[in-house]
C-alpha positions in Angstrom: 208.5 16.3 -123.8 205.1 16.0 -125.4 203.3 12.7 -124.9 200.2 11.3 -126.5 198.2 8.8 -124.4 194.8 8.8 -126.0 194.9 5.8 -128.3 193.3 5.4 -131.7 191.2 8.6 -131.7 194.1 11.1 -131.7 196.3 8.7 -133.7 193.7 8.9 -136.5 193.8 12.7 -136.3 197.6 12.7 -136.5 197.4 11.2 -140.0 195.3 14.2 -141.1 197.3 17.4 -140.6 195.6 20.7 -141.2 192.2 19.1 -140.5 189.7 20.7 -138.2 188.1 18.7 -135.4 184.7 19.4 -136.9 185.8 17.5 -140.1 186.9 14.6 -138.0 183.6 14.3 -136.0 182.4 11.2 -138.0 185.7 9.5 -137.2 185.9 10.4 -133.5 182.3 10.2 -132.5 180.2 7.0 -132.4 177.8 6.4 -135.3 174.9 7.4 -133.0 175.2 10.2 -130.5 174.3 9.3 -126.9 170.7 10.5 -126.1 170.5 13.6 -124.0 169.9 12.5 -120.4 172.0 15.2 -118.7 171.3 18.9 -118.9 174.2 21.2 -117.8 174.1 24.9 -116.9 177.4 26.7 -117.1 179.2 25.5 -120.2 182.8 26.4 -119.6 186.3 24.9 -119.2 185.8 23.4 -115.8 182.6 21.6 -116.8 184.4 20.1 -119.8 187.4 19.0 -117.8 185.4 17.5 -115.0 181.7 16.5 -115.3 181.9 15.9 -119.1 185.2 14.1 -118.7 183.8 11.8 -116.0 180.7 11.1 -118.2 182.9 10.3 -121.2 184.8 7.8 -119.0 181.7 6.1 -117.6 181.2 2.5 -118.7 177.6 3.3 -119.7 178.5 6.6 -121.5 176.7 5.5 -124.7 173.5 6.0 -122.7 174.3 9.4 -121.3 174.6 12.4 -123.6 175.0 16.0 -122.2 173.2 19.1 -123.5 175.4 22.0 -122.1 174.1 25.5 -121.9 176.3 28.6 -121.6 175.8 31.3 -118.9 176.4 34.9 -119.8 177.4 34.6 -123.5 176.8 32.2 -126.4 180.4 32.1 -127.6 181.4 28.7 -126.0 178.3 27.0 -127.4 178.8 28.4 -130.9 182.4 27.3 -131.0 181.7 23.9 -129.6 178.7 23.4 -131.9 181.0 23.9 -134.9 182.8 20.8 -133.8 179.7 18.7 -133.1 180.4 19.0 -129.4 183.9 17.4 -129.6 186.9 19.0 -127.9 190.3 18.0 -126.6 191.3 17.7 -123.0 195.0 18.5 -122.6 196.3 17.0 -119.4 199.3 19.1 -118.5 201.9 17.5 -116.2 205.5 18.5 -115.4 206.6 15.6 -117.7 204.6 16.7 -120.7 201.1 16.9 -122.2 198.6 14.1 -123.1 195.6 14.6 -125.3 192.1 13.1 -125.3 189.0 13.9 -127.5 185.8 14.0 -125.4 182.5 13.2 -127.0 180.0 13.3 -124.1 178.6 16.7 -125.0 176.1 16.0 -127.7 174.5 19.4 -127.8 176.0 22.8 -127.0 173.4 25.6 -126.6 173.3 29.3 -126.0 172.0 29.8 -122.4 169.6 32.4 -123.7 167.6 29.7 -125.5 165.4 29.2 -122.5 162.8 27.4 -124.7 165.3 24.6 -125.6 166.3 24.3 -122.0 162.7 23.9 -120.9 162.1 21.4 -123.7 165.0 19.2 -122.6 164.4 19.5 -118.9 160.7 18.5 -119.5 161.7 15.4 -121.5 161.1 12.2 -119.5 164.5 10.9 -120.6 166.3 13.7 -118.8 167.5 12.4 -115.4 170.2 14.7 -114.2 170.8 18.5 -114.2 174.4 19.5 -113.3 175.4 23.1 -112.4 178.7 25.0 -112.6 177.2 28.5 -112.5 179.7 30.0 -110.0 179.1 30.7 -106.3 177.7 34.2 -107.0 174.9 32.9 -109.2 173.0 31.5 -106.3 172.5 35.1 -105.1 173.0 34.2 -101.4 172.9 37.0 -98.8 175.3 37.1 -95.9 172.7 35.0 -94.0 173.1 32.2 -96.5 169.6 32.6 -97.9 168.4 33.7 -101.3 168.7 37.5 -101.6 165.2 38.3 -103.0 166.2 42.0 -103.2 169.1 41.4 -105.6 168.3 43.3 -108.8 168.6 40.3 -111.1 166.4 38.2 -108.8 163.8 41.0 -108.9 164.1 41.2 -112.7 163.7 37.4 -113.1 160.7 37.3 -110.9 159.1 40.0 -113.1 159.9 38.0 -116.2 158.6 34.8 -114.8 155.3 36.5 -113.8 155.0 37.9 -117.3 153.1 35.0 -118.9 155.1 32.4 -116.9 153.9 29.6 -119.3 156.5 30.8 -121.8 156.5 34.5 -122.6 158.6 35.9 -119.9 162.0 34.2 -120.1 164.4 34.8 -117.2 168.0 35.7 -117.7 169.9 34.3 -114.8 170.9 30.6 -114.5 168.8 30.3 -111.3 165.8 31.8 -113.0 166.2 29.7 -116.1 166.4 26.5 -114.0 163.2 27.4 -112.2 161.5 28.1 -115.5 162.7 24.7 -116.9 161.5 22.8 -113.8 158.1 24.4 -114.2 158.0 22.9 -117.7 158.9 19.5 -116.3 156.2 19.7 -113.7 153.7 20.7 -116.4 154.8 17.8 -118.6 154.4 15.3 -115.7 157.9 14.0 -116.5 158.6 12.9 -112.9 161.6 13.3 -110.6 165.2 14.0 -111.4 168.4 15.0 -109.6 170.0 18.5 -109.6 173.8 18.1 -109.0 175.5 21.3 -107.7 179.2 21.4 -108.7 180.0 24.9 -107.5 182.4 25.6 -104.6 179.9 26.1 -101.8 179.7 24.4 -98.5 176.7 22.0 -98.4 176.2 23.0 -102.1 173.2 20.7 -102.6 171.4 22.4 -99.7 172.4 25.8 -101.0 171.0 25.0 -104.5 167.8 23.6 -103.0 167.3 26.8 -100.9 168.0 29.1 -103.9 165.8 27.2 -106.3 162.9 26.7 -104.0 163.3 30.3 -102.7 163.0 31.7 -106.2 160.3 29.2 -107.2 158.3 30.0 -104.1 158.4 33.8 -104.8 156.9 33.0 -108.2 154.6 30.1 -107.6 154.1 28.3 -104.2 152.7 25.2 -105.8 155.8 24.9 -108.0 158.1 25.2 -105.0 156.1 22.4 -103.3 156.5 20.2 -106.3 160.2 20.8 -106.5 160.5 19.9 -102.8 158.6 16.6 -103.4 160.2 15.6 -106.7 163.7 17.0 -107.2 166.7 15.6 -105.4 169.6 18.0 -104.8 172.9 16.3 -104.7 175.9 17.7 -102.9 179.4 17.4 -104.4 183.0 18.3 -103.8 184.7 18.9 -107.2 188.4 19.4 -107.7 190.5 19.9 -110.9 192.6 23.0 -111.6 191.5 24.2 -115.0 193.0 27.5 -116.2 191.7 29.5 -119.1 192.7 28.3 -122.5 195.1 30.4 -124.5 196.1 30.8 -128.1 199.3 28.9 -127.2 197.2 26.0 -126.1 195.3 25.9 -129.4 198.6 25.8 -131.2 199.9 23.0 -128.9 196.9 20.8 -129.8 197.4 21.4 -133.5 201.1 20.7 -133.3 200.7 17.5 -131.3 197.5 16.1 -132.7 197.4 17.3 -136.3 194.0 18.9 -136.2 192.6 22.3 -135.3 190.4 22.5 -132.2 188.8 25.8 -131.4 187.7 24.7 -127.9 190.4 22.6 -126.1 190.6 22.5 -122.3 193.9 22.4 -120.3 193.8 20.7 -116.9 196.1 19.3 -114.4 196.4 15.5 -114.1 194.7 15.4 -110.7 190.9 15.2 -110.6 188.5 14.4 -107.8 184.7 14.1 -107.5 182.8 13.2 -104.3 179.0 13.0 -104.4 176.2 12.6 -101.8 172.6 12.3 -102.6 169.9 10.4 -104.5 169.5 10.0 -108.3 165.8 9.0 -108.7 166.0 8.7 -112.5 169.4 7.1 -112.7 172.9 8.4 -113.5 176.1 7.5 -115.4 178.6 5.2 -113.8 180.9 8.0 -112.8 182.6 5.7 -110.3 184.2 4.0 -113.3 186.3 7.2 -113.7 187.1 7.4 -110.0 184.1 9.4 -108.6 183.3 8.5 -105.0 179.8 8.3 -103.5 179.5 9.0 -99.7 176.8 9.4 -97.1 178.4 12.4 -95.4 180.1 14.9 -97.7 180.7 17.7 -95.3 184.3 16.7 -94.3 185.3 16.4 -98.0 183.7 19.7 -98.8 185.4 21.5 -96.0 188.8 19.9 -96.9 188.5 21.1 -100.4 186.9 24.5 -99.7 189.4 25.4 -96.9 192.6 23.9 -98.0 192.5 24.2 -101.8 190.1 27.1 -102.4 191.0 29.0 -99.2 194.7 28.8 -100.2 193.8 29.9 -103.7 192.0 33.0 -102.3 195.0 33.8 -100.1 197.4 33.6 -103.0 195.0 35.5 -105.3 194.9 38.6 -103.1 198.3 38.4 -101.4 200.0 37.4 -104.6 198.6 40.3 -106.7 199.4 42.7 -103.9 202.9 41.4 -104.2 203.0 41.8 -108.0 202.5 38.1 -109.0 200.2 36.9 -111.7 199.9 33.1 -111.3 199.5 30.6 -108.5 202.9 29.1 -109.1 204.6 32.6 -109.0 202.8 33.5 -105.7 203.6 30.2 -104.1 207.3 30.8 -104.8 207.1 34.0 -102.7 208.1 33.0 -99.1 205.7 35.6 -97.7 202.8 34.1 -99.5 203.8 30.5 -98.8 204.1 31.2 -95.1 200.6 32.8 -95.1 199.2 29.7 -96.9 200.8 27.3 -94.5 199.6 29.2 -91.4 196.1 29.2 -92.8 196.3 25.5 -93.5 197.4 24.9 -89.9 194.2 26.7 -88.7 192.0 24.9 -91.2 193.5 21.5 -90.4 192.8 22.0 -86.7 189.1 22.2 -87.5 188.8 19.4 -90.1 187.3 16.2 -88.7 186.5 13.0 -90.5 187.8 9.6 -91.4 190.0 9.1 -94.4 190.7 12.8 -95.0 194.5 12.2 -95.0 195.2 15.9 -94.5 199.0 15.8 -94.5 199.0 13.9 -97.8 196.4 16.3 -99.2 198.5 19.4 -98.2 201.6 17.9 -99.7 199.8 17.2 -102.9 198.4 20.7 -103.0 201.9 22.2 -102.8 202.9 20.0 -105.7 199.8 20.9 -107.8 200.2 24.7 -107.0 203.8 24.6 -108.0 203.1 23.2 -111.5 204.4 26.1 -113.5 203.1 24.6 -116.7 199.5 25.2 -115.4 199.2 29.0 -115.7 196.4 29.5 -113.2 195.9 33.3 -113.1 195.3 35.0 -109.8 193.0 37.5 -111.4 190.6 34.7 -112.3 190.6 33.3 -108.8 190.2 36.7 -107.2 186.7 37.3 -108.7 183.6 37.3 -106.5 185.5 37.4 -103.3 182.6 38.6 -101.1 180.8 35.3 -102.0 183.8 33.0 -101.9 185.3 34.1 -98.6 182.1 33.3 -96.8 182.8 29.6 -97.5 186.6 29.7 -97.6 187.8 31.9 -94.7 184.9 32.9 -92.5 184.2 29.3 -91.2 187.8 28.8 -90.3 187.9 32.2 -88.5 184.7 31.4 -86.6 185.9 27.9 -85.7 189.2 29.2 -84.3 187.5 31.9 -82.3 185.1 29.4 -80.9 188.1 27.4 -79.6 189.5 30.5 -77.9 192.2 31.1 -80.5 192.8 34.2 -82.5 192.1 32.9 -86.0 194.8 35.4 -87.3 195.7 33.3 -90.4 192.0 33.1 -91.6 191.6 36.8 -90.7 194.7 37.5 -92.9 192.9 36.1 -95.9 190.1 38.6 -95.3 192.5 41.5 -94.7 194.3 40.7 -98.0 190.9 40.8 -99.8 190.1 44.1 -98.3 193.5 45.5 -99.3 193.2 44.1 -102.8 189.7 45.6 -103.2 191.3 49.0 -102.5 193.9 48.8 -105.3 193.8 51.1 -108.3 192.4 48.8 -111.1 192.3 51.5 -113.8 195.5 50.4 -115.4 194.7 46.6 -115.3 192.8 44.6 -117.8 191.3 42.3 -115.2 189.7 44.9 -113.0 187.7 44.2 -109.9 184.8 41.7 -110.2 182.3 41.1 -107.4 178.6 40.7 -107.1 178.7 43.4 -104.3 181.0 45.7 -106.2 178.8 48.8 -105.4 178.8 47.9 -101.7 182.6 47.3 -101.7 183.2 50.6 -103.4 181.0 52.4 -100.8 182.9 50.7 -98.0 186.3 51.7 -99.5 185.2 55.3 -99.3 185.3 55.0 -95.6 188.5 55.0 -93.5 189.9 53.2 -90.5 187.7 51.0 -88.4 184.6 52.1 -90.2 185.9 50.7 -93.5 187.0 47.5 -91.9 183.7 47.0 -90.2 181.7 47.8 -93.4 183.8 45.4 -95.5 183.5 42.6 -92.9 179.7 43.1 -92.8 179.6 42.1 -96.4 181.0 38.7 -95.4 179.4 38.1 -92.0 177.4 40.7 -90.0 178.1 38.9 -86.7 181.8 39.1 -87.2 181.4 42.8 -88.1 179.8 43.3 -84.8 182.7 41.7 -82.9 185.1 44.5 -81.9 188.0 42.1 -81.3 187.7 40.6 -84.8 187.4 44.0 -86.4 190.6 45.1 -84.6 192.4 41.9 -85.6 191.7 42.4 -89.3 192.5 46.1 -89.1 195.9 45.2 -87.5 196.6 42.8 -90.4 195.8 45.3 -93.0 198.8 46.1 -95.2 200.6 42.8 -94.3 201.6 42.1 -97.9 203.1 45.5 -98.5 205.6 45.0 -95.7 208.5 42.7 -95.1 206.7 40.0 -93.1 203.3 38.7 -92.2 202.2 40.2 -88.9 201.5 37.9 -86.1 
């Protein structure tokens, strides 16, 4: 059954069939747009289902407009700009869909427009920069620090040095952020908060290290200014948001009576935990359920290990078993058993009040089983060399430190290694990883040499542990057999 729970905005749209959302912008958006006070890097579906949704729901939303910049391509900004920044969030539950038009994005911009980014970040009214640029964009090495030898980091540093006051414009999100912060410093616009919303442990600290590391390689005085003036807020973000399909566009038009070229489909569940200072103010995100805490690490680890870790297990094991979505893979007893064993190991190493791990695990099983949310394994599988450092390696290390084998966490890594060796020539998704060249080189090796080389991409210390290398080698091929090896 299709439901409509969004009130007057969508009801008005229902009376205007064959109308586009852009034609309804005057009806659905307040007379005056909210002023830009938030700049976002990484305009995509998750940002629109999460940070933009929370801002729309804030009691002081009329004071907090978002200017959202794309990452690699301008497409999302061009499509959203046609609709004056408006779009529909489709909340997809087992019982049906609900629809809500979101108006918190007041400017959608091609990420390549570094001049506009610098102008907005330098504006005194801008108080918050949020990031969903993916884990790989921070260019962390296996030691957790910025990899200054990465080709795109080297290229950005050259561009920044080429007339850094405005001529040389960097191409990566990290480089663009540093460029824009330099403009804020030059304008004397004062402090603000950078809020990292990517799935990284201690993500505020990671963002700080990456930004200051890149800034310091360009201009030591800029790095010192960032240290003194910019707050880096850590967060745990959670809302399953699959890619939008043509069927989703048709569903919005059928239910709401207007054409939306940029709807977002998301599960009913959402969660946002934040820790850090906002020196220039922020929206009242708590009105929509966001939680502010002093110590975020337990919440980060719960989400990274239980949700994201299970997603990685299903992404690699599921595709090795021929599945395409999370719900399909979870329905495979072999994959389900592997997830539950991994959860057991993760839970043994999660400590903190109010985590409610059994309830959280039960909720994850229900969320993952929602077949109406087509969360594709190929999407989750991307950038494994970066993701597994936060999702599987810490659990394996914690288990080994307690004198246990860590075989369930090791199985996630073994499944990734097996997946990386698949023949992707006949698949549309292919293999995507920031270390694709290194993975390819490792896959040309055999036996223990291959296992050690692959493991070194995740954690050099583990690669030097013969017992761990042998454990992972023994687990290789587990998802091509009849049962998970013990």
